[in-house]
TORMIDREN-885052 format. One record per residue: residue in one letter; x, y, z of N, C-alpha, C in turn. Coordinates in steps of 0.001 Angstrom, whole numbers, plus 500000, padded with zeros to 6 digits. Layout:
<nodes>
aXYZXYZXYZ ...
</nodes>
This chain:
<nodes>
m120576640409629382121472640867630320121136641669631456 p120435643126631469120096643253632879119509642552633493 g118534641361633535117691640529633550118788639339634106 l119740639120634018120668638095634224121577638780635025 l121461640306634855122584640831635796121474641089637916 t120686641722637082119495641262638264119627640929639212 r119359639017638819119709638241638827120829637641639591 y121657637505639318122999637615639649123291638083641043 m123255639840640930123414640511642126122324640410643267 a121507639916643138119942639252644094120497637996644835 g121448637152644124121182635594644544122880636293645003 e123491636863644824124873637054645723124628637928646930 l123580639209647034122804639696648620121899638826649339 l121559637674648089120707636764649477121590635679650186 k122328635312649475123725633728650025124322634695651431 t124895636093650965125346636774652250124308636660653493 i123394637783653006122272637908653704121914636816654607 l121750635645653988121320634388655083122251633582655637 l123689633565655263124253633238656366124497633891657356 t125050635628657394125376636300658026124019635920659109 a122594636389659110121387636320659470121680634974660277 t121661634083659476121722632466660749122697632413661598 v123777633185661550125037632695662235124470633926663155 l124075635026663281124009636002664061122832635553664798 v121896634642664330120072634447665440120668633302666388 a121780632462665732121744630789666339122970631992667639 v123479632423667305124620632838668791123212633668669752 i122887634655668931121786635200670499120962634830670753 a120158633765669901119070632892670460119389631913671500 f120831631046670944121219630793672705121969630981674003 g122093632684673841122380633894674274121513633764675514 t119779633673674762118658633992675205118535632781676358 a118812631486676281118247630083677160119633630493677962 i120331631308678335121511631008679703120784631720681046 k119632632656681234118997632871682276118241631546682731 p117425631302681532116153630389681928117599628532682638 l118627628534681750119152627611682305120178627542683700 s120245628721684263121017629472685564119323628898686282 r118158629680686275117864629529687138116895627959687129 n117068626714686563116398625563686465115130625431686423 l115457626577684825113551626834684772113397625563683137 l114292625270682733114549624837680970115514622931681640 g114549621670681073114994620491681196116196620146679411 g116277619051679733117365619093678954116934618602677295 a115350618196676853114899617876676021114541619471675733 d113799620509676105113314621779676741114307622799675658 i115714622504676375116927623665675510116563624007674281 l116537622751673566116013622935671936115183623785671571 k114014622943671850113066623390671602112943625171672239 y113579625355673248112793627026673582114141627757672816 v115699627435672095116300627951670768115800628235670166 m115423627355669498114873627022668384113234627918668511 f112081628220669517111687628894669178112310630815669262 a113054631571670130113793632214670510114596632529669209 m114508632419667884114942632121667116114719633234665952 i113360633563665975112300634164665307112627635656665531 p112046635679666823112129637004667659113430637821667419 m114181636932667259116008637585667747116108637753666482 m115569637428664875115564637776663741115049639188663763 e114757639876664676114125641348664222115273642371664610 y115978641367665230117482642637665774118632642454664784 a118534640963664573120064640213663215119516640386661819 l117975640632661717118260640852659664118399642257659479 p117901642915660161118400644534659228120468644411659781 f120738644072660345122361644555660506123054643078659839 a122159641970659411122632641089658496122667641606656413 a121575642208656896121385642866655610122179643645655287 g122495644766656211123956645908655696125111645319656133 f125557644046656851126353643618656526126905642977654889 g125626641688654819125596641472653914125458642368652439 a125477643475651976125231644439651220126544645079650977 t127089645735652100128308645593651866129763644979651265 l129705644128652181130688642863651942130342642534650350 v129153642071649763129149641720648274129324643179647562 m128499644042647147128698645305646491130519645576646828 h130859646027648571132391646039648462133079644908647036 r132884643754647013133545642732646331133610643517644822 l132360643537644939131965644282643006132133645384642609 a132893646290643612133203647170643361135163647370643084 g135188646873644221136766646715644150137038645925642794 d136388644913642061137143644013641264136148644656639470 n135876645882639968135639646191638999134841646138637994 e134369645353638828132850644824637595131814646113638337 v131269646613639440130392648027639291131435649295637977 l132272649329637943132593649940637131132401649528635043 a132351648383635246132031647806633797130967647987633585 m130437648201634448128509647723634094128264649381634356 s128497650392634381128749651803634433129451652019632549 s130618651679632846131024651819631215130148651252629951 c129650650389630598128021649791629355127145650774629149 g127663651565629974125908652548629598124720651989630799 l124948651402631936124169651155633011124248652680633935 s122939653564634328122666654365635378122916653892636565 p123378654561637757123466654391639163121761653375639392 r121046654301638741119646653623639367118847652229638628 r120197651472637931119852650306637186120711649551637595 i121578650061637827122854648927638709122225648974639834 f121488649959640764120944649388642387119814648651642122 r119127648693641054117783648188640985117903646955641776 p118532646196641842118462644680642805118324644809644234 i119215645929644735119543646514646162118242647155646177 f117333648117645486116584648409646135115003647560645617 l114989646203645159113999645487644964114279644785646353 l115607644416646718115638643433648032115561644438649095 a115470644918649192115254646042650469113547646244650195 a112493646046649762110826646375649464111359644959649945 v111469644263649342110973642672649808111405642477651418 l112817643198651770113059643038653395112130643594654105 l111575644900653959110373645821653925108997644877654599 l108565644014653899107699643217653714107585642136654845 v109142641784654701109305640333655474109583641216657420 m109826641955656989110457642816658336108972642778659216 l107904643297658333106728644210658643105822642752658957 a106407641470658618105686640377658428106180639453659311 l106953640267660293107761639700660937107702640280662846 v107217641688662418107502641585663958106245642037664174 e104938641840663363103653641789663775102950640832663875 f103480639899663334102516638655663350103506637003663864 l105013637317663137105570636348663946106439636273665550 v107212637289665453107205637472666855106789637793667566 p105601638209667756104296637848668879103762636684669102 v104001635930668631103768633972668515104820633511669122 f105664633575668684106751633361669504107839633414670509 w107166634633670698107517635344672309106418634551673415 t105170634056672595104399633519673280104955632362673745 r105028631424672935105610630182673102106749630040674033 m107773630825673796109000631040675000108631630978676261 e107252631578676392107143632474677749106144631259678330 s105127630296677855104749629399677328105118627811677560 l106957628176677565107518627095677521108048627085678839 l108019628204679785108923628132680703107619628171681965 a106435629262681721105496629275682586104744628007682675 h104964626982681810103478626095681357104046624903682714 d104871624677682332105487623243683603105316623806685092 v104261623682685492104428624476686991105308623945687711 t104628622479687551105793621162688326107722621976688553 r107878622227687376109258622464687114109502623542687922 l108660624638687961109263626069688503108536625871689544 l108102625175690622107540625279691209108691624081692378 a109327623249691804110426622787692319111371623461692334 s111663624392691054112884625573691295112645626174692371 s111620626889692527111761628068693254111795626842695067 v111358626083695512111899625152696173112932624787696643 e113811624498695775115251624894695981115967625810696098 r115142627275695565116142627955695846115452628814697370 g114526628159697830114401629182699082113412629941698925 e112461630279697856111426631255697454110178630537697584 a109348631755697398107869631652697385107732631176696167 f106288630739695561106131630380694259104616631309694137 t104024631806693022102922632546693405102233632467691763 l101048632087692041100389631765691464098907632391691565 g098749633113690641097874634287690904097331635200692115 d096483634959692934096497635547693931096911634317695428 t097951633741694628097999632682696166099374632525695646 r100535632592697044101713632582697203101504631328698147 i102873630165697805103051629322698201104211628746698721 y104736628662699924106275628630700502106633626944700597 a107701626365700491107380624875701301108564624276700951 d109247623927702364110159623105702352111040621957701497 e109883621183700900110230620222700146109462619793699426 v109625618875697361108745619194697059108992617636696191 l107811616880696141107980615566695377107201615589694190 v107528615181693024106432615018692142106112613769691706 t105282613268691545103992612332691183103432611790689621 e103718612132688294103167611511687431101834610749687409 m100439611060686891099602610556686092099420609699688038 p099080610350688749099065609672690235097748608289690367 e098031607251690842097084606141690870095641606911691355 g094473606395691059092822606622691757092877608394691459 s093569609029690327092906610376690583092985610850689293 q092402611722688753092194612255687235093345613312686520 a093819613422688039094990614446687908095972614226686932 e096835615214686334098029614987685396099137614792686027 t099135615834686866100558615437687799100296615674689486 r100381614927690312100763615556691914101814615744692631 m101876616636692988103056617443694080102529617357695470 v103739616926695963103168616632697462104469617300698340 l104238618233698925104852619527699449104478619231701096 v106081619960701754105850619012702742106976620905703541 g106097620804705216106431622437705369105807623390704660 v104477623318704337103536624478703515103126625474704352 a103681626589703479102187628056704164102232628701702422 a100613628407703163099879629430701297099278630517701872 l099763631644700775098661632954701074098188632982700299 q096664633620700190095815634169699083095643635349700021 v095534636920698686095496638507699032094461638457698362 d093675639894699018092979640273698165093066641330696552 e092557642314696231092807643304695273093581643812695425 r093856644407696564094805645362697271096000644993696909 g095988643342697317097291642990697340097865642424699146 e096675642906699699097095642843700795096736641225701488 p097310640854702498096746639072703183095626638786703560 e094584637845702893093249637836703180093643636366704141 t093690635265703566093835634055704838094930634142703657 e095484632959705596096220632620705632096953630636705825 f097644630372705426097090628641705542099009627739706256 t098787627129706976100222626345707585099909625238707944 a100455623952707537100614622879707364102017621764707032 e101610621069707650102981620155707995102850619499706559 y101793619729705815102168618868704426100557619237703515 a101022619071702145099839619264700993100147618705700085 t099105618302699184099133617714697530098719619080696853 m098950619279695784098878620534695230098317619352693440 d097821619189692705097147618201691267096866619452690469 l097329619001689505096824619884687911096426618910687167 y095664619482686806094034619057685659094783619569684377 r094600618853683357094176619694681977092706619620681675 m091980620335681651090798620027681473090171621117679932 e089547620811678661089334621541677762090883622554677143 g092105621900677638092827623094677081093261623946677978 r092805623797679402092896624951680495093841624301681526 s093958625122682327095464623872683228094433624551684983 i094325623615685522093568623810686470094460622994688028 l094731624286689127095361624140690260094946623505691500 k094547622629692260094050622288693385095234621997694096 l095093623046695571095997622391696442094741622235697598 v095884621231698374094843620985699419095433620429700653 l095329621125701750096574621136702743095779620310703882 g096835619740704579096906618251705512096965618805706893 d096212619056708196096127618949709297096358620913709342 a095744621165709017095892622815708564095789623956709712 t096342625419709818096106626028710862095956626949709845 v094106627866709494093879628562708527093593630089709635 f093955631542709302093789632279709443093047633504709217 r092118633993709203090887634726708250091534636238709244 s091926636988707954092043638470708242091231639054708770 g089585639133707807089001639617707106087872639403708827 d087528638368709894086959638115711120088131638161711913 g089124637396711515090296637603713149090104636013713282 s089105634925712533089840633540712728090745632721713192 l091243631903713952092070631078713836091554629925714055 v092194628875712990091053627691713388091480626612712936 r092134625056713627092697624238713069091544623448712635 v091913622928711310091182621544710524091756620207710051 p091057619239709405091827618323709247092350618551708229 t091822619238706928091849619126705524091422620914705289 a092091621376704338091781623171703923091939623093702647 e091110623396702016091367623836700681090807625087699677 p092222625798699786092456626804698490091408626985697839 r091225628698697264090616628575695855091464627786694768 a090750627057693828091491626781693086091657627296692000 i092559627675691022093607628433690142093205627985688791 d092393628679688338092650628786686977093828628846686034 l094838628320685244096261628994684797096107629452683192 g094818629362682647094021629201681454094812628494680319 r094589629010679573095009628000678574096342628496677950 g097493629362678503098844629915678540098872631401679512 f100055631874679530100529632806679776100365634276678392 r099837635339678620100104636534677750100914637609679167 l102187637621678893102678639029680066103177639858679367 g102335640891678183102605641468678035101872641663676601 v102056643571676415101821643511674874102567643397673561 k103697642621674045104851642673673100104449641290672670 m103662640670673031103124639214673051101801638953672168 l101185640600671390100061641003670739100530640892668960 t099871639943668256100027640368667299099007641476666679 l099787642222665463098478643266665001096929643181665322 p096679642047664572095166642403664362094786641844666040 e095337641249666868095052641749668542095356642981669175 m095672643273668728095976645068669089095096645270668803 f094351645966667699093308646660666985091682645492667942 a091753644192668723091093643815669031090895644485670174 v092365644675670745092542645005672338092118647059672571 q093115647368671610091845648800671233090458648942671248 a089935648371670637088385648178670485088341647474672024 a088018646536672759087703646512674028088475646296674772 p089274647316675561089955647260676432090149646166677865 a088696646538677850087903645285679635088412644116679184 e088704643571678183088560642022677543090836641546677609 y091500642560678064092676642318678352092439642140679575 p093965640602679610093829640488681168094913640997681798 s095196641734681507096195642485682576095145643572683410 l094068643631682954092747644950683037091628644561684063 q091578642749684250090755641896685158090712641846686546 p092067641952687468091706643401688532090787644323688710 q091413645374688213090238646133688103088902646262687513 v088802645023686824087161644855685755086248643877687378 d087178642809688315087037642016688881086535643115690023 r086966644180690645087083645538691888085885645988691146 i085712646206689792084546647080689416082785645719689797 r083125644729689369082166643946689221081566642984691474 r083135642984691663082251643052693158081393644002693991 l082002645354693298081251646272693699079769646591693590 l079596645831691721078385646172691772077311644680691842 v077959643888692364077420642554693142077177643163694677 r077986644077695312077564644330696595076507645452696548 e076407645994695676075053647068695433073917646634695299 a073954645855694397072600645316694026072239644193695086 t073016643510695817072876642806697247072252643673698175 l072694644490698740071997645572699233070833646327699387 r071258646382697667069560647498697540068478646026697935 f068583644981697382067830644146697254067330643700699391 l068302643630699775068661643184701670067372644509701483 k067522645875701338066639647019701797065606647116701582 d065566646737700087063946646378699828063542645372700277 e063791643809700931063151642932701712062979642997702820 l063915644556703338063694644336704967062284645364705534 t062739646047704612061988647777704765060367647361704423 a060020646403703052059003645732703130057964644440703847 g059080644663705127058843643551706134058781641706705540 r059412641880704614059417640078704065060080639493704449 q060053637848704736061596637620705220063014637396704367 v064086637423704627065275637337703972066051636205704540 e066316635301703646067208634159704216068292633752704085 f069322633940704859070994632869704826071516632115704693 e072102631354704035073190630615704439074074630317704957 d074644629182706179076151629040706478075794628274706001 r077066628122704925077791627010704283078937626640705171 g079149627196705818080732626453706584080405625840707884 r078540626031708255077676625156709387077068623826708727 d076911624271707656075522623798706786074535623790707971 t073518625204707620072976625838708231072503626734707840 s071292627369707486070806628443707438069605629006708721 w069796630397708027068937631174709383068067632458707976 r067330632963709001065761633433708323065694634671708997 i065362635629708463064535637192709305063376636833709492 i062446637027710251061050636692709806060397638163709562 s061168638901710933060419640060710834060878640851712325 a060698642492712234061325643357713110060508644501713402 e060852644887713982059368646745714468060194647484713709 s061347647583713824062001648613712750062914648429711993 v063529649127710638064778649228709994065028650055709715 t066693650749709839067221651402709470068360651221709256 q068868651656707928070847651730707343071356652795706931 e072549652366706787073185653241706515074573653422706171 n074514653248704764076220653120704242075833651901704149 g075252650526703967075385649427704111075456648448705027 k075014649099706470074938649001707626073659648537708272 f072693647700708127070991647440708293071520647480710222 v070087648033710884070053648062711976068203647498712617 l068084646434712634066803646160712941066862645839714589 q065325646148715066065157646769716577063935645797716820 a064351644597717789063278643610718196063221642621716967 p063739642103716444063524641263714984063496639822715639 v062728638659715055062384637107715015063703636585714018 i064379635765714659064943635197713680064633633768713759 e065132633328713135064816631237712736066165630571712012 r066189629549712569067663628843712539067439627898712107 g068268626868711121067923625955711109066635624953709581 g066320626438708799065233626491708071063573625724708363 d063301624935708051061841624463707796061996622539708483 g060713622249709253060962621090710065060604621570711462 s060810619838711884060628619654713377061636620389713871 s063375620280713022064356621075713764064148622484713451 r062876623722713376063009625101713459063314625490714541 r063891626651714836064134626940716426063302628629716105 r063592629527716808063190630541716697063782631581717982 a064194633004717574064604633874718477063571635075718672 r064249635916719606063661636909719062065189637836719810 a065370638899719348066369639509720182066016641241719932 s066733642094721221066307643137721209066557643718720093 s067954644015719613068673644182718285069341643077717068 l069496643809715855070281643067714753070798644177714365 v072611643329714086072718644378713205073461643847712487 l073328643657710739073483643187709858074433644233708956 t075616643640708614076828644213707831077294643281706544 e078270643903705589078633643395704156080147643172704438 d080268642689703965081996642060703229082555641476702905 w083549641077702136084381640674701059085614640026701080 r085683638044701737086039637388702190086280636531701122 d087455635443700454087584634474699703087038634285698346 g086902635425697719086616635639696504084728635765696662 r084105635813698005082699636711697632082216637665698612 m080975637536698181080665638530699255079496638211700223 v080096638157702198079662638110702865078828638594703771 l077468638463704578077274639522705777077481638641707395 d077894639297707448077743639632709187076473640340710242 v076257638870710687075675639426711854075753639650713216 v075395640397713891075484640707715518074427640900716174 l073633640226717292072947639836717760073181640238718890 t071242641116720002071818641504720961070274640687722077 e071066640550722977070197639787723718069348638802723325 p069741637775722243068794636542721890068216635685722697 q066909635696722609066237635219723414065076633662722751 p065578632466723111064576631902722365062918631351722637 i062739631780720977060608631205721479060260630217720153 d059407629328721485058671628832720462059712627519719802 d060202627371721045061399625885720931060478624909720962 r060228624015719964059379622951719861060282621214720529 s062008621932720900062616620689720995062297620531722801 g062219621741723702061483621340724641062961621441725533 s064465621599725264065630622236725642066269623162725633 e066639623935726371067131625354725612068103625493725198 v068467626180724035069029626180722891069759627563723220 r071476627228723099071908628699723490071991629211721863 w072170630635721382071783630887720612073119632538720438 p073679632339719681075387632622718737074617634077719172 t075541635197719568075285636550719531076084637225718279 e077075636389717671077559636580716623077465635672715698 i076848636223714151077363634646713185077908635103711889 r078963635076711482079683635591710569079433634657708912 s080034635182708024080562634874706575078944634448706136 l077603634451706654076661634454706151076301634541704527 n076132633467703529075760633726701816074152634158702187 l073906634994700946072100634781700374072426633599699258 p071304633146699397070741631868698510071129631952697016 p071765630908696205072094631803695303070779631993693585 s070018631593694326068465632594693882068403633458694383 a069354633741694595068814635453695447070180636089695095 e071584635621694850072599636498694300072796637636693051 f072903638741693500072311639394692310074124640164691833 g073661641057690870075196641715689960075632640910688991 a076532641717688460077788641538687888078368640136687283 q077688639015687761078788637957688260078954636838686982 e078154637024685431078263636133684441078656637203683282 e078560638498683280078507639501682027080493639262681675 t079918639375680831081713639647680298082480640829680646 p083956641589680926084326642443681237083489643670680957 t083918643908679573082908645049679206081387645142679226 e080843644657679564079104644817679236079498645131681459 v080668645029681797080349644941683414080902646368683717 v082355646883682548082344648197682868081401649215681840 s080987648428681084079353649568680848078278649192682212 m078031648558682644076989648545683615077994649504685088 a078734649470685446079040650847686223078961652283685256 r078949651732684013079082653732683789077892653764683246 a076628652946683703075244653444683913075304654059685208 f075872653743686379075071653968687402075830655628687542 e075023656329687487075600657481688725076207657772689908 s076167658292690879076511658798691741075462659075692233 k074488659952692149073277660028692846072614658936693315 e072569657913691621071757656994692131071987655792692661 i073158655852693413072892654440694136073124655322695522 e072082654667696632071380655083697462072637655102698829 f073336654093698279074954653543699394075993654901699442 v076571655697700115077629656700699610078478656473699548 s078815655583700476080534655096700270080795654358699159 l079626653332699149079942652597697761079640652771696361 g079149654272696743079022654819695603080743655906694959 k081101656370696085082577656892696207083034656223695713 q083231654244696172084386652950695377084084652997694186 l082697652747693221082835652687692395082525653695691538 g083034654295692132083517655938690812085015656186690851 g085614655383692490087352655724692120087645654408691849 a086817653077691273087235651640690401087253652184688874 i085820652857688452086188653208687121086983654159687306 k087216655168687496088530655755687531089847655060687177 t090013654327688437091414653703688233091547652608687003 f090162651554686833090087651540685011090798652341684146 d089775653376683582090160654254682830091684654543682942 n091980654716684217093380654833683942094644654295683257 a093926652956684183094659651717684264094626651280682172 a093167651357681636092778651451680502094007652356679723 q093981653460679960094463654384679282095843654061678711 r096753653184679753098181653335680204098660652360678783 l097633651576679064097120650148678074097029650580676344 l096572651746676378096250651883674878098169652665674331 w098275653661675606099416654286674782100464653001675052 d100200652391675813101713651162675788101462649701674114 i099611649951673883100267649864672062100500651025671362 e100076651506671538100592652655670146102087652588670276 g102534652556671913104399652512671529104595651740670975 r104200650356671102104679648638670513104623648692669408 m102878649584668415102893649701667653103711650296666179 q104704651629666875104933652671666471106855651717666549 q106901651171667275108229650777667717108275649771666898 r107498649052666199107570647629665338107654647829663340 m106949649496663498106738649675662439108079650631661974 a108887650978663119110326651864662819111399650819663014 q111246649666663691112082648816663775112058648402662320 a110828647908661680110537647142660337111616647935659192 c111376649433659222112379650210658424113665650102657823 t114069649965659810115727649924659647116458649091658769 g116004648043658740116431646971657677116910646855656486 p116070648150655627115916648473654281116523649139654281 l116509650091655260117531651538654949119131650875655062 l119336650472656596120685649664656693121313649216655246 l120180648326654737120643647464653315121560648788652203 i120296649877652100121169650437650793121944650989651505 l122102651644652748123372652774652937124858651588653192 g124728650511653610125645650111653509126606649039651677 a125252649115651063125555648972649335126538650065648812 i125839650915649276126161652617648771127477652903649288 l127620653011650707128619653145650609129825652353650392 a130050651153650287131059650294649620131440650130648492 i130646651107647640131003651875646296132252653458646437 r130952653712647744131615655464647829133372654920648403 l133344654120649673134226653838649849135240652652649603 r134867652202648220135319651082648099137526650781648372 g138080652166648192139255652104648619139439651406650102 s138518651591651188138472651050652509138323649558652951 p139071649053654091138152647768654035137117647535654407 p136402646662653880135160646471654296134349646736655331 l135447646280656691134688646802658087134245647836657991 t135947648430657736135590649414658283134300650229657828 v133881650289656148132745650671655869131769650181656626 y132030649060656590130297648438657742130343649108658745 a131477649316659726131351650421661102130447651369660607 i131314652405659176130432653179659737128805653279659043 a128476652408658709126638652409658622126594651699660128 f127077651172660397126726650377661848126214651727662899 l126791653023662845127142653638664384125828653703663716 p125611654379662748124060654805662859122841654325662993 a123191652926662837122184652119662862121838651819664532 i123283651731664978123319651404666578122531652407667732 l122378653794667078121447655106667714120105655167666567 d120047654190665945118527654194665351117858653382665843 i118512652322666423117860651595668020117774651851669410 v118716652598669590118681653246670964117758654523670742 l117569655339670064116400656011669506115044655317669361 i114683654646668555113625653444668661113218653395670215 s114047652710670862113673652344672628113216653204673071 g113590654743672699113607655471673737111795656500673183 g112061656493672315110929656676671706109341655972671836 e109544654884671788108983653509672502108623654187673859 q109183654459675184109273654442676619108474656061676326 s108618656926675677107980657995676006106401657721675329 l106180656828674194104809657239673990104115655977674977 r104831655556675540104055654480676299103398655511677679 k103988656535678013103636657615679057102697658163678348 g102264658303677566101774659420676598101297660125675162 p100918659784674417101496660322673340101672661446672155 t102722662039672245103254663620672501104214663306670946 p103535664775669708104630665156668419105733664142669135 g106381665114670972108507664607670491108518663157670515 g107544662371671383107278661043671040107838660256669856 y106362660661668599106822660642667735107944660857666900 l108589662105667065109782662889666443110980661923666795 l110886661328667941112071660620668903111914659251668123 i111122659016667938111147657009667795111013657376665778 w111421658103665028111379658411663713112886658875663651 s113163659187664018114600660093664081115552659333663652 g115942658349664249116739657469664035116441657205662538 n115232656713661984115313656472660853115629657805659789 l114610658450660263114907659476659239117000660085659084 l117416660145660691119299659682660297119694659185659029 l118927657644659289119488656705658387119754656903656835 g117539657644656568117460658269655454118264659051654652 g118800660373655067119218660973655518120380660954654926 a121170659693655367122566659263654857122742658934654492 c121253657661653170121533657700652496120920658559650932 i120277658977651509120618660145650351121557660966650344 a122362661534651252123336661910651219124173661399649963 a124742659934651009125374659021650201125221658903648760 w124005658407647914123492659017646992123839659693646207 w123846660920646791123699661780645813124988662323645531 r126423661911645989127613662096646310127998660701645392 l127703659768645441128309658593644582127068659034642596 r125952659832642938125811660476641319126797660920640681 r127017661826641602127953663014641151129667662475640556 n130084661116641406130901661069640936130783659324640262 
</nodes>
């Protein structure tokens, strides 16, 4: 008989809770699709898929209230039909009568933990990926609204867009033809680096090994580089390709529990810290390159540079003296060579040469300023005009140094191995110290964010079982009141619990403090205290 009673009560509770949860989840999930639909981010075939994905995350909030509502209805009916009184008359203690409630609460706790720690993050990611994966729809929607479309460090604006699937003669999956295009590439500080304007452009989307690559080609374009102030008009211009990756991770809420532990162990690998890591990587590349130039020039060895924009090469042959200060090299009476080896080689001597470094278009470049260059040893027999300024030179690939291939964790470790006194270039040393400090601050905020999210998930998981127990106890204690009135009494502290959990999470994201932990768990303490007080009154009566 006791086993039959347990199965009967558990079955009634499960049926009511599941039915209530289904209705709540369906309503809330359809509500989440309103905003993407209003922004034209979902097509007809994707609406149902988006709603199905949204149902799992919405269960995090719907399931606790459905559990409380279902327990209130079932136990209120049992109390109203005197079934609880009959159980008590048969000698069953309150603890034995509530055994199905307590068992169901334990199962609900496990379900909530699995939900918030594993399932919800995965489906949040699928929801965001569904919105962001279709670049063509996002771009078309932005053009229709007259807004700029941002991808990585590139911002694109267009007057009109035409979309072609699987274009002929190309391996691209989708081709977009843009009319009236303006594209802007920004640096790590968010400042304009290169500006492109064109009458038309093509944007090809490639899928390779699970990754999405976006390639933009502008026709009859005008290009302005803020670094050297140059303005040129070219038949075609190709900004840097944009790697969209395998998907979009927009926040800590999309990390499962094992992934959170992995980020805590190696925060440098987290995508949101990539800008800080890239800045450290650039500084390490600059430091290694400048150190190489200093060693080569002071030792009197030849140094070769590539002018990739003009498909030629330059070489510093010799100089009477070399001085440097903070990465700026000054050579007196240098001999330089243009054109590489062979009959086309030409040399000149200048009164001085100034070599400075900069970072443009994602690469370290070198600028040269010559004073009074005079040709020497010209075998062509013709007078050749030598430029006084040579911009955007690169070292050959075999001579490029620094942390270009290392993982983010290795890059940060390399940077920490440098001490300011070890870096010969004072300005660069200060920049590297500032970059490491910026990274540390960003990593600390990330770890605080993860800690707040972990506590929020655990507190949220405890809300469901507590609300289920409180609703069941109040339903018997207040059996003379309507069931909705009983549920409202349990509903109010549950709402307060959700608010306190959210406030505690925000507090912990700013830094772990005893007050933050107390705040995030105070709502559950309130629900737990209400359960204990109601249980004590029930046992007495």
